C-alpha positions in Angstrom: -0.1 0.0 -0.1 1.3 3.5 -1.0 1.3 6.3 1.4 2.7 9.7 1.3 3.2 12.1 3.7 3.0 16.1 3.6 5.7 17.6 5.5 5.3 21.2 6.6 8.5 22.9 7.7 8.8 25.8 9.8 11.5 27.3 11.6 11.9 24.3 13.7 11.5 20.5 12.9 7.7 19.5 12.6 6.9 15.6 11.9 3.6 14.7 10.4 1.5 12.0 12.2 1.3 8.3 11.1 -1.1 5.2 11.2 0.1 2.1 12.7 0.7 -0.7 10.6 -1.8 -3.7 10.8 -1.9 -7.2 9.7 -4.6 -9.5 8.3 -7.4 -9.7 10.7 -6.4 -6.5 12.6 -9.0 -4.3 14.0 -7.1 -1.0 14.5 -4.7 0.6 12.2 -5.3 2.1 8.7 -8.0 -0.8 7.4 -5.3 -2.1 5.3 -6.2 -5.8 4.7 -9.4 -5.3 6.1 -12.6 -7.5 5.2 -16.2 -7.3 6.2 -19.0 -9.8 5.9 -21.8 -8.8 3.7 -24.4 -9.7 6.3 -22.8 -7.3 8.7 -25.7 -5.2 10.2 -26.0 -1.5 9.5 -24.8 0.7 12.6 -22.0 -2.0 13.7 -18.8 -0.8 14.8 -16.3 -2.5 12.5 -13.0 -0.9 12.8 -11.0 1.7 14.5 -8.4 4.0 12.9 -5.4 4.2 15.2 -1.9 6.6 14.6 0.3 9.0 16.5 2.2 12.4 15.9 6.1 12.0 16.5 5.7 15.6 18.6 3.1 13.7 20.7 0.4 16.4 19.3 -3.0 15.0 19.4 -4.5 13.6 16.1 -7.9 13.5 14.3 -9.3 11.0 11.8 -11.4 11.4 8.7 -12.5 8.9 5.8 -13.7 10.0 2.2 -14.7 8.3 -0.7 -14.6 8.6 -4.6 -16.8 11.3 -5.9 -20.2 9.4 -7.0 -19.5 6.4 -4.9 -21.8 5.2 -2.0 -20.5 6.1 1.3 -20.5 2.9 3.6 -18.4 3.9 6.6 -18.4 7.0 9.0 -15.5 7.7 11.4 -15.5 9.3 14.7 -12.6 12.1 14.3 -11.2 11.6 17.8 -11.6 7.8 18.6 -11.1 6.7 15.1 -14.1 4.4 15.4 -15.6 3.3 11.9 -19.2 2.4 11.8 -21.0 0.8 9.1 -23.8 2.9 7.6 -24.8 1.3 4.3 -26.0 -2.5 3.6 -23.3 -4.5 2.1 -23.9 -7.0 -0.8 -21.2 -8.7 -2.2 -22.9 -9.9 -5.3 -23.2 -6.3 -6.0 -19.9 -4.9 -4.8 -17.2 -7.1 -3.4 -14.6 -4.3 -2.3 -14.8 -0.7 -1.2 -12.2 2.0 -1.8 -11.9 4.7 0.7 -9.3 7.4 1.8 -8.5 7.4 5.4 -6.9 10.7 7.1 -4.8 11.4 9.9 -3.8 15.1 11.0 -2.1 16.7 14.1 -3.6 20.1 13.0 -0.5 21.2 10.8 0.4 18.1 9.3 -2.2 15.8 7.4 -1.5 12.1 6.4 -4.0 10.4 3.7 -3.9 6.8 2.9 -6.0 4.8 0.0 -7.2 1.5 1.4 -9.3 -1.3 0.0 -12.0 -2.9 2.1 -12.9 -6.6 1.1 -16.5 -7.6 1.4 -16.9 -11.4 2.3 -19.5 -13.6 1.0 -22.5 -14.9 3.1 -25.3 -17.5 2.1 -27.9 -14.8 1.3 -28.8 -15.7 -2.2 -31.3 -18.5 -3.7 -30.8 -20.3 -6.7 -32.0 -18.9 -10.0 -33.3 -20.5 -12.6 -32.5 -19.5 -16.1 -34.6 -19.4 -19.2 -37.9 -18.9 -17.3 -40.5 -20.0 -18.2 -39.6 -23.4 -18.5 -41.7 -24.8 -21.8 -40.8 -28.1 -23.3 -42.6 -29.8 -26.2 -42.4 -33.5 -26.3 -43.8 -35.9 -29.1 -45.9 -38.6 -27.5 -43.8 -41.2 -29.0 -40.9 -40.1 -27.0 -39.2 -43.0 -25.7 -39.1 -44.1 -22.2 -36.1 -42.9 -20.1 -35.1 -40.6 -22.9 -34.1 -36.8 -21.7 -36.5 -34.1 -23.0 -35.1 -31.3 -21.2 -32.0 -29.7 -19.1 -32.9 -27.5 -16.3 -30.3 -24.7 -15.2 -30.2 -22.7 -12.2 -27.3 -20.3 -10.7 -26.5 -19.3 -7.1 -24.3 -16.1 -7.0 -23.0 -17.0 -3.8 -19.6 -18.4 -3.3 -18.5 -21.8 -2.2 -21.0 -24.4 -1.0 -23.6 -21.7 -1.0 -23.3 -21.4 -4.6 -23.6 -24.9 -5.6 -26.9 -26.0 -7.0 -28.5 -29.4 -7.0 -32.1 -30.5 -8.5 -34.9 -32.7 -7.7 -38.9 -32.8 -8.7 -41.5 -32.3 -6.1 -42.9 -35.8 -5.7 -46.4 -36.6 -7.0 -47.6 -40.2 -7.4 -48.6 -40.1 -11.1 -45.4 -38.3 -12.2 -44.1 -39.6 -15.6 -40.7 -37.8 -15.3 -37.5 -37.8 -13.4 -34.5 -35.2 -13.0 -30.6 -35.8 -12.5 -29.8 -33.8 -9.5 -26.6 -32.5 -10.5 -27.0 -32.1 -14.4 -30.7 -30.8 -14.1 -31.4 -33.2 -17.2 -35.3 -34.1 -17.2 -36.3 -37.4 -18.4 -39.2 -39.7 -19.1 -39.4 -42.0 -16.2 -38.6 -45.7 -17.1 -41.7 -47.6 -17.9 -43.9 -44.7 -18.5 -45.0 -43.2 -21.9 -46.8 -40.1 -23.0 -50.0 -39.9 -24.7 -51.5 -37.0 -26.4 -55.1 -38.5 -26.3 -55.0 -39.2 -22.5 -53.1 -35.9 -21.7 -51.8 -33.2 -23.8 -50.0 -31.3 -21.2 -47.9 -32.2 -18.0 -46.9 -29.7 -15.4 -43.7 -30.6 -13.3 -42.3 -28.7 -10.4 -38.5 -28.7 -9.8 -36.7 -27.5 -7.1 -33.1 -25.8 -7.1 -31.0 -26.1 -3.9 -27.8 -24.6 -2.9 -25.3 -26.1 -0.7 -25.9 -24.1 2.0 -23.9 -21.6 4.4 -24.1 -19.3 7.1 -25.9 -15.9 7.3 -26.0 -13.7 10.4 -24.4 -16.4 12.2 -26.7 -19.1 11.5 -26.7 -21.9 8.7 -29.1 -22.1 6.2 -29.9 -23.7 2.9 -31.6 -21.8 0.1 -34.0 -23.3 -2.4 -36.1 -22.1 -5.3 -38.8 -23.7 -7.5 -39.9 -23.7 -11.1 -42.8 -25.1 -12.8 -41.9 -27.1 -16.3 -44.7 -27.2 -18.5 -44.5 -30.2 -20.8 -46.6 -30.2 -24.1 -47.2 -33.6 -25.4 -47.4 -33.2 -29.5 -50.0 -35.6 -31.2 -48.7 -38.2 -33.7 -50.8 -40.5 -35.8 -51.4 -43.3 -33.7 -55.0 -43.2 -32.3 -58.1 -44.7 -34.0 -61.2 -42.7 -34.4 -63.7 -41.8 -31.5 -67.2 -41.6 -31.6 -68.7 -38.5 -30.0 -71.6 -38.4 -27.6 -72.1 -42.1 -27.3 -74.3 -44.4 -26.7 -76.5 -43.7 -29.8 -80.3 -44.6 -29.8 -82.6 -44.2 -32.9 -86.3 -44.7 -33.2 -88.5 -45.6 -36.0 -92.1 -44.8 -35.6 -94.8 -46.7 -37.3 -95.8 -43.7 -39.5 -92.2 -43.5 -41.1 -91.6 -44.0 -44.5 -88.7 -45.1 -46.3 -85.8 -42.8 -46.4 -86.6 -41.3 -43.1 -83.3 -40.0 -41.1 -83.2 -42.3 -38.0 -80.0 -41.0 -36.7 -76.6 -39.5 -37.5 -73.5 -40.9 -35.9 -70.4 -38.7 -35.4 -66.7 -39.6 -35.1 -63.6 -37.6 -35.1 -59.7 -38.8 -35.7 -58.1 -39.6 -32.4 -55.2 -37.6 -33.5 -56.5 -34.3 -33.4 -53.3 -32.4 -34.1 -53.7 -33.3 -37.9 -57.0 -35.2 -38.2 -58.1 -37.3 -40.8 -61.4 -37.3 -42.5 -63.8 -40.5 -41.6 -65.6 -42.9 -43.7 -68.5 -44.9 -42.2 -70.4 -47.9 -42.9 -72.6 -50.7 -41.3 -71.0 -53.9 -40.5 -74.2 -56.0 -39.3 -77.3 -55.7 -37.6 -79.5 -53.8 -40.4 -81.1 -56.9 -42.0 -81.3 -54.9 -45.2 -83.8 -52.2 -43.7 -81.1 -49.5 -42.7 -78.6 -47.6 -44.6 -75.7 -45.0 -43.8 -74.2 -42.3 -45.7 -70.5 -42.9 -46.0 -69.5 -39.2 -45.4 -72.2 -37.8 -43.1 -72.9 -40.9 -40.9 -76.8 -40.4 -41.4 -78.6 -43.7 -40.9 -81.9 -43.8 -42.9 -84.8 -46.3 -43.1 -85.0 -48.3 -46.4 -88.3 -50.1 -45.7 -91.5 -49.4 -44.3 -92.0 -50.1 -40.5 -94.6 -52.8 -41.0 -92.0 -54.9 -42.7 -89.6 -54.7 -39.8 -89.8 -58.0 -38.1 -88.0 -57.0 -34.8 -89.0 -54.4 -32.3 -85.0 -53.7 -31.5 -82.1 -53.5 -34.1 -78.6 -53.1 -32.9 -76.5 -51.7 -36.0 -72.7 -52.1 -35.8 -71.2 -49.0 -37.3 -67.8 -48.5 -38.6 -65.8 -45.1 -38.7 -62.5 -45.5 -40.5 -59.7 -42.7 -41.1 -59.0 -42.0 -44.5 -55.2 -41.3 -44.9 -52.0 -42.3 -46.6 -52.6 -45.6 -45.2 -56.3 -46.0 -46.4 -58.5 -47.1 -43.6 -55.7 -47.9 -41.5 -57.3 -46.9 -38.0 -61.0 -47.6 -37.4 -63.4 -47.8 -34.5 -66.7 -49.5 -34.2 -69.9 -48.7 -32.3 -73.1 -49.8 -31.6 -76.3 -47.8 -32.7 -79.6 -49.1 -30.9 -82.5 -48.7 -33.1 -86.2 -49.1 -31.6 -89.2 -49.5 -33.4 -91.6 -47.2 -31.5 -95.2 -48.0 -31.4 -97.8 -44.9 -31.3 -100.8 -45.3 -29.2 -103.4 -45.2 -31.6 -105.3 -48.3 -30.9 -107.8 -48.6 -28.0 -108.5 -51.9 -26.3 -111.1 -54.0 -27.9 -113.5 -56.9 -26.9 -113.9 -60.2 -29.0 -115.7 -63.1 -29.2 -115.5 -66.0 -31.7 -117.1 -64.2 -34.1 -115.0 -60.9 -33.9 -115.2 -57.5 -32.2 -118.3 -57.3 -30.1 -119.5 -54.8 -27.4 -122.4 -57.1 -26.1 -122.2 -60.4 -24.4 -125.2 -62.5 -23.5 -125.5 -65.7 -21.3 -128.3 -67.5 -19.8 -127.5 -69.5 -16.6 -129.6 -70.7 -13.8 -129.8 -68.9 -10.5 -127.7 -69.3 -7.5 -124.7 -71.0 -9.0 -121.9 -72.0 -6.8 -119.6 -69.3 -5.4 -116.2 -69.3 -7.4 -117.9 -71.0 -10.5 -116.5 -69.6 -14.1 -119.1 -68.4 -16.2 -118.5 -70.6 -19.1 -120.9 -69.3 -21.3 -118.8 -66.1 -22.0 -115.9 -66.4 -24.3 -114.3 -63.0 -24.2 -110.9 -62.0 -25.5 -109.6 -58.2 -25.0 -106.8 -57.1 -27.1 -104.7 -53.8 -27.5 -103.0 -53.9 -31.0 -100.3 -51.4 -29.8 -97.0 -52.6 -28.0 -95.3 -52.1 -24.9 -96.6 -49.8 -22.3 -99.3 -48.6 -24.7 -100.8 -51.9 -24.7 -101.1 -52.2 -20.8 -104.6 -51.9 -19.4 -107.1 -52.6 -16.4 -110.2 -54.5 -16.7 -113.1 -53.3 -14.4 -116.5 -55.0 -13.8 -119.2 -52.5 -13.2 -122.5 -53.5 -11.9 -124.1 -54.9 -8.6 -121.4 -54.9 -5.9 -119.5 -58.1 -5.1 -121.7 -60.3 -7.2 -119.2 -61.0 -9.9 -115.4 -60.5 -10.5 -113.2 -60.3 -13.5 -109.9 -62.2 -13.8 -107.3 -60.8 -14.7 -107.4 -57.3 -13.6 -104.2 -56.0 -15.5 -103.6 -57.4 -19.2 -100.9 -56.6 -21.5 -101.8 -56.9 -25.2 -104.3 -59.6 -24.8 -105.9 -61.9 -22.5 -108.9 -64.2 -22.2 -111.4 -62.5 -20.1 -112.9 -64.9 -17.0 -116.0 -64.1 -14.9 -116.2 -65.7 -11.7 -119.3 -65.9 -9.1 -118.5 -64.1 -5.8 -122.0 -63.8 -4.2 -124.3 -66.7 -5.4 -127.2 -65.6 -3.0 -127.4 -62.4 -5.1 -128.2 -64.1 -8.2 -131.7 -64.8 -7.6 -134.3 -65.1 -10.3 -137.1 -64.1 -7.8 -135.3 -60.9 -7.4 -134.0 -60.1 -11.0 -134.7 -61.9 -14.2 -131.8 -60.7 -15.7 -128.4 -58.9 -14.6 -126.4 -56.3 -16.5 -122.7 -55.4 -16.1 -120.3 -53.3 -17.8 -116.8 -54.6 -18.6 -114.2 -51.8 -18.8 -110.8 -52.0 -20.2 -108.8 -48.8 -19.4 -105.3 -48.1 -20.4 -102.7 -47.5 -17.7 -100.1 -44.9 -17.8 -100.7 -43.5 -21.2 -101.6 -39.7 -22.0 -104.6 -40.8 -24.4 -106.2 -43.3 -21.7 -107.9 -45.1 -24.3 -110.9 -47.4 -23.0 -113.4 -49.9 -24.3 -116.8 -51.0 -22.8 -118.8 -54.0 -23.3 -122.2 -54.9 -22.0 -122.7 -58.4 -20.3 -126.3 -59.3 -19.7 -127.0 -62.5 -17.9 -130.6 -63.9 -18.3 -131.3 -65.9 -15.2 -133.1 -69.2 -15.4 -135.4 -70.3 -12.4 -134.8 -73.3 -10.3 -137.2 -74.7 -7.8 -135.4 -73.3 -4.9 -138.4 -71.7 -2.7 -140.5 -73.4 -0.4 -144.3 -72.7 -0.6 -145.6 -70.5 2.2 -149.1 -70.1 3.6 -150.6 -66.6 3.9 -151.0 -67.2 7.4 -149.0 -69.3 9.9 -152.4 -70.8 11.3 -156.1 -70.6 10.3 -159.2 -70.5 12.6 -162.5 -72.1 11.9 -165.5 -71.7 13.4 -168.7 -73.7 12.5 -172.2 -74.4 14.0 -172.5 -78.0 14.9 -175.8 -77.8 12.9 -174.0 -77.0 9.6 -174.8 -79.1 6.6 -172.6 -81.0 4.6 -170.6 -79.1 1.9 -170.4 -76.0 4.0 -166.9 -74.1 3.5 -165.2 -73.9 6.7 -162.1 -71.9 5.8 -160.1 -71.1 2.8 -156.4 -71.3 2.8 -153.7 -69.8 0.5 -150.3 -70.8 -0.2 -147.9 -69.3 -2.8 -144.6 -70.2 -4.1 -142.4 -67.6 -5.8 -141.0 -69.9 -8.3 -141.9 -69.6 -11.9 -143.9 -72.0 -13.9 -145.1 -75.5 -12.8 -142.7 -74.9 -9.9 -144.6 -72.3 -8.4 -147.9 -74.1 -8.7 -149.0 -75.8 -5.4 -151.5 -78.6 -4.4 -153.1 -79.0 -1.1 -153.7 -81.8 1.3 -155.1 -82.4 4.9 -154.4 -84.7 7.6 -155.3 -84.2 11.3 -155.8 -86.0 14.7 -159.3 -86.9 14.7 -159.9 -90.4 14.0 -163.4 -89.6 12.3 -161.6 -86.8 10.3 -162.0 -88.6 7.0 -165.7 -89.0 7.7 -166.2 -85.4 8.7 -164.2 -83.0 6.5 -163.3 -82.6 3.1 -160.5 -80.6 1.6 -160.8 -79.5 -2.0 -157.0 -79.8 -3.4 -157.7 -77.1 -6.0 -160.0 -74.7 -4.4 -157.9 -75.1 -1.0 -161.4 -75.0 0.8 -162.3 -77.0 3.9 -165.7 -78.4 3.2 -168.0 -80.4 5.8 -169.4 -83.2 3.7 -170.7 -85.4 6.5 -172.1 -85.1 10.2 -172.4 -88.1 12.7 -175.7 -88.2 14.3 -175.8 -88.4 18.1 -179.4 -88.5 18.9 -182.5 -88.2 16.6 -182.4 -85.2 14.6 -178.8 -84.1 16.2 -175.7 -83.8 14.6 -172.2 -84.0 16.3 -169.3 -82.2 15.1 -166.1 -82.6 17.2 -163.5 -80.0 17.4 -160.4 -81.4 15.7 -156.9 -80.0 14.7 -156.9 -80.2 11.0 -153.0 -80.1 9.4 -153.0 -78.8 6.1 -149.9 -79.6 3.9 -148.9 -78.0 0.6 -147.1 -80.0 -2.0 -145.1 -78.4 -4.8 -146.0 -79.9 -8.0 -143.7 -83.0 -8.4 -141.7 -81.9 -11.6 -138.2 -82.9 -12.0 -135.7 -79.9 -11.8 -132.5 -78.6 -10.6 -134.1 -78.9 -7.1 -136.1 -81.2 -5.4 -139.9 -80.6 -4.5 -140.5 -79.5 -1.0 -142.9 -80.5 1.5 -143.5 -77.8 4.2 -145.4 -78.4 7.4 -145.8 -75.3 9.7 -146.5 -75.7 13.3 -146.9 -73.1 15.9 -143.9 -71.1 16.9 -142.8 -71.5 20.4 -141.1 -68.2 20.6 -144.2 -66.4 20.1 -145.7 -68.4 23.3 -142.5 -67.7 25.0 -142.8 -63.8 24.4 -146.4 -64.0 25.3 -145.5 -65.6 28.9 -142.7 -63.0 29.3 -144.9 -60.2 28.8 -147.6 -61.7 31.1 -144.9 -62.2 33.8 -143.6 -58.9 33.4 -147.1 -57.1 34.0 -147.4 -59.2 37.1 -144.0 -58.2 38.7 -144.7 -54.6 37.6 -148.2 -54.7 39.3 -146.6 -56.5 42.4 -144.0 -53.8 42.8 -146.6 -51.1 42.4 -148.9 -52.5 45.0 -145.9 -53.1 47.4 -144.6 -49.4 46.9 -148.1 -48.0 47.4 -148.2 -50.1 50.9 -144.8 -49.0 51.9 -145.7 -45.3 51.6 -148.9 -45.8 53.3 -147.5 -47.6 56.3 -144.6 -44.8 56.4 -147.2 -41.9 56.7 -149.2 -43.4 59.8 -145.7 -44.1 61.5 -146.6 -47.6 62.0 -145.9 -50.9 60.1 -149.1 -52.7 59.6 -149.0 -56.4 59.7 -150.6 -58.4 57.0 -154.0 -59.0 57.6 -154.5 -62.1 56.1 -152.7 -64.8 54.5 -153.7 -66.0 51.3 -153.2 -69.6 50.4 -153.6 -71.0 47.0 -156.4 -73.7 46.8 -154.7 -77.0 45.6 -155.9 -77.9 42.0 -154.9 -79.8 38.9 -152.2 -78.2 37.1 -153.6 -75.4 34.7 -152.6 -76.1 31.0 -152.2 -72.7 28.9 -154.4 -71.6 26.3 -152.6 -69.3 23.8 -155.3 -66.8 22.8 -155.4 -63.4 21.1 -154.3 -60.2 23.2 -156.9 -57.7 24.7 -159.6 -60.2 23.7 -159.3 -59.6 20.0 -160.4 -62.9 18.4 -159.5 -61.9 14.9 -155.7 -61.6 15.4 -153.8 -63.7 13.1 -150.9 -64.5 15.3 -150.3 -66.9 17.8 -151.5 -70.5 17.9 -154.9 -71.7 19.3 -155.5 -74.9 20.9 -159.0 -76.0 22.1 -157.9 -76.9 25.9 -160.3 -78.4 28.4 -161.3 -75.4 30.4 -161.7 -75.1 33.9 -165.2 -76.2 34.4 -167.7 -74.8 36.8 -169.5 -77.0 39.5 -172.8 -76.1 37.7 -171.7 -78.2 34.6 -170.1 -81.4 36.6 -172.1 -83.8 38.9 -169.1 -85.9 39.3 -165.6 -85.8 38.9 -163.9 -87.4 35.9 -160.7 -89.1 35.4 -157.6 -86.8 35.0 -156.4 -87.2 31.5 -152.8 -88.0 30.7 -150.5 -84.9 30.8 -149.4 -83.8 27.5 -146.0 -82.1 26.5 -146.7 -78.5 26.8 -146.9 -77.2 23.2 -147.3 -73.5 24.5 -146.5 -71.4 27.2 -144.7 -72.0 29.6 -142.2 -73.4 27.4 -139.8 -76.1 28.4 -136.4 -75.2 29.3 -133.9 -75.1 26.2 -132.0 -78.2 27.4 -135.2 -80.2 27.7 -136.9 -78.6 24.4 -137.8 -81.7 22.1 -137.5 -81.1 18.3 -140.8 -79.8 16.8 -142.2 -81.0 13.9 -143.2 -78.0 11.4 -147.0 -78.0 10.5 -149.6 -75.9 9.4 -152.5 -76.4 12.2 -156.1 -75.1 12.5 -158.5 -75.6 15.3 -162.1 -76.2 15.7 -163.1 -74.3 18.7 -166.0 -72.5 20.4 -166.2 -69.1 19.4 -166.7 -67.6 22.6 -163.5 -68.2 24.6 -162.0 -65.8 27.3 -158.9 -65.7 29.7 -160.3 -66.5 33.0 -162.2 -69.6 33.9 -165.4 -67.6 35.1 -165.4 -66.2 31.7 -164.9 -69.4 30.0 -167.8 -70.9 32.1 -170.1 -67.9 31.1 -169.0 -67.9 27.6 -169.4 -71.7 27.2 -173.1 -71.6 28.5 -173.5 -68.7 26.3 -172.2 -70.5 23.1 -174.1 -73.6 24.3 -177.4 -71.7 24.6 -176.8 -70.0 21.1 -176.1 -73.4 19.6 -179.2 -74.8 20.9 -181.1 -72.0 19.9 -179.7 -72.3 16.3 -181.1 -75.9 16.4 -184.4 -75.8 18.1 -184.7 -72.6 19.8 -184.0 -74.3 23.3 -180.5 -74.5 25.4 -178.6 -77.9 25.6 -177.7 -79.5 28.7 -174.5 -79.1 30.6 -173.8 -83.0 30.1 -173.6 -82.5 26.3 -171.3 -79.5 26.6 -169.2 -81.5 29.2 -168.8 -84.7 26.8 -168.0 -82.4 23.9 -165.2 -80.7 25.6 -163.8 -84.0 27.0 -163.5 -85.4 23.5 -162.0 -82.3 22.2 -159.4 -82.5 25.0 -158.8 -86.3 24.4 -157.9 -85.2 20.7 -155.7 -82.7 21.8 -153.5 -84.7 24.0 -153.3 -87.4 21.3 -152.1 -84.7 18.9 -149.6 -83.4 21.2 -148.3 -86.6 22.2 -148.1 -87.5 18.5 -146.0 -84.6 17.8 -143.6 -84.3 20.8 -142.9 -87.9 21.7 
């Protein structure tokens, strides 16, 4: 280092001050051989200028820089302390030229010094040739190098060395050499333009590391490499917007366009034109335009034999190697049926809207009406031919099977309620059979009328107009007199509705006393036995009428009906009488209770009424409230309680019959009754009490005697007549109940 001294001479010797020499690494002196790290912080005390004056005079220090250069340091004049006042950057300026000055006030010494700036790892690697874009053909070989990445680091030493690596991704197809930066296609991988036209790879450049502000650090940088894959002629054509479906309507005509297919070259960088053809599946009904790919119909739809056609269509590239690459796709063509046919009902002779059947009434439930041969059909196809069958008419009488039909079905009508099919109620039944389409906008339907003419069967029992008949006849009635007229009806038609009558009874002399006319159903007295001279005797008998149905052969057998008294009516009457007695008893007891309460004493019973023992009384069922013209109930002529006036001596007690009327036997002991139709010959004048019966019997006997000869009959005759009637009753009851 060069230095000079300005010497000022005076009258006496005066020497200039000087800096102390310093070696490498020295921190005081004239800053010769001084170096400073670029990462030194601004404001740091970096050096101390030091010197002396030979005469021992005090010295001051100063530092200057070239004109126009940046001033990095400042000096404290007295102490010589040097302070960093600007940031250092070795990569920008690696040394600083400065002029240091020392003076004693008279003499001034200036020295030129160079301060070296040392490196710190403060710079990141920098990629060159950004952005990084690479064009690679898709047929590049696996493992081949496709690019070389370059990055620089301006730091020195290890901080300036750079290595490379790729940020790992699972699907990357590339790898990089860490030192050279060569980018290669990974072994076993290949590029495909049709799969991916562009790849993006992130590369990382890393320096060797170094200290910065006293700490060790490694600096890195990243860059994205864009790899564009270039297309080559290596891919077959590709059909666009698959799958393909076309439709042929039944109203289409030959030449109608069905569908247009479209294919493009798989190598789109330099695409070839396409050539279309049908390989199979058309059966001669379809054709395709080789240039446009339009598929057309070549025949009328009615000639198509299938509902579905699958056409194999080929698209081939037209290039240097004619039709070298090609692709095949499937075009599905469906023949579409228009919903233009409603359901129709048929029989053996063709379409019908009315079906008629004759059948006997009361068929078995579940039986099929085999006389109806109904077929329903819808000429449409698929969902347009699906419809539902409904049977409209009397509820739950018949039902239709099946209920849902596709295209065609045999209609079956099944009996569901046999009792409702009754000739006596309806001579014919009418139903509406409906066929209604399901899930079609048009909802076409068809209606057929089903008329069922019912045939009568012998299924009804003849019934009398009344459950019993009462005949009263004077004992002097001549032969041929009408006793009573009976009527029975049968709701069946024809001969099954005609009835004949017969009669039988319990009297031994019935055949010699009464005649029943089978046609006019009149009961006639044709003979009267003589008891005494000029006197007729007619005993009261039960006459049982039978009605027979005309004995014709038919679906049901003829019936014999014998109507007998209804014991439930007698039971009801007995319950009513008992109820009235109980109510009256309660009422009397209540009145007596309140009466005794008012008198503040309880009165004892004044007397005890004991029932006089007598023979058991047999009930006589008579009309209520004294009305002898009522037609309900069953009348039996029972022996009445005789007054002592008419009996001079007791008679033998008759055998006790089973009670035909009230009170009824207990249900567990009740015997099975034979249904009959019964009448009775009884005295017109009967009443409910024994006294009434006695007086009425006397009056009836007197009137009978007056009708004959104007005089009363004796009590013995009346008693004899009643005794015979009682015996007949007992015999009849024993015959029915035993």
